[in-house]
N, C-alpha and C positions, 0 to 999 in steps of 0.2 A: 435784580435779585436783592432782597433785603438781608442785611448782615447783622441786624441788631434787634433788640426787643425791649419793651418797656420794663424798667426795673420794678421789682415788687410783684410782678406777675407770678403767681404760684407755680406755674409750669416751667419757668425759666431755668431753675437748677437742673431739672430733668432733661430739658432740651440740650443744655450745655454738656451734661454728662454723656448723653447719647452722641452728640456731635464729636466730643473729644474721644470717646471710645472708638468710633469709626475712623477718625483721623489717626489715632494711634495704631489701629490695625493696619491701615494702609501704609503708614510710616514704617512700621516694623517689617512689613512684608517687602518693602522696597529697599530696606537697608542691606548693605553688603555684608556687614557683620552685626550680629544680633546679641543683645544682652542675655545673660543666663536667666535673669529675672527682671521683669519690668512691672511695677505695681504703681497705681496712681490712687491718691486719696485727695479728692477735690482738685486742688491745683498744685499738689506736690507729687513728685515721682521718685520712687525708690527703685534703684536698679543695682544689679550685681554685674560687674563687668570683669571679664577675664582675658581680654584681648589686647592689653597694653594701652599706653597713653595715646599713641598716635591714632589708633583706631577709635578710641574714645573721643578724641578731638574731631575725627571724621564723622562719627554718628551725630555729634553735637551740631556740627555745621549742617549736616543733612537735615536734621530736625528743624533747625532755625531757617532753612530755605524751603521747607516742604509746603508751607502755607503762607500766603502773603500777609496775614495779620496775626498769626499765632506764633509766638516765640517761646523758646524754652531756655530761659536763663539758668545757668547751672552753678551749683556749689558742690565741690567734691569733698566728701568726708569719708574717712575709712571706718568710722565708728558711731556716728550720730545721725538720726533722722527724726525730725519733729520732736526734739527733746527726749528721745529714747536712745539709750546706749545699746548698740547692736554689736554682737561678736559672732564669729564663725568658729565652730569647734567640731572636728570630725564630720564636716559636711552638714552640720545642723546650725541654723541661726538661733541665737539666744538673745533675749532682750532683758534690759533692766531699766526701770523707770528713772 
């Protein structure tokens, strides 16, 4: 089975997004505890987690052991994602550039 493709091929970003979409679906379906929100933009994932730090560590370990060559390094922030300030007020997400 081939696990790579030539860089510069115009369909590669689409293939990669399809692959990651399916992988994320399977990953989240098999997770013991699920995030309230899981959104991906290219190779960055934004999630809202309400189940405590130990369960966050558990899903991070689960994600990093789910596929032999795909890893999910993480940075935990309570207010920033991709240079956008994010806040939660009355159950509504607000953003400021």
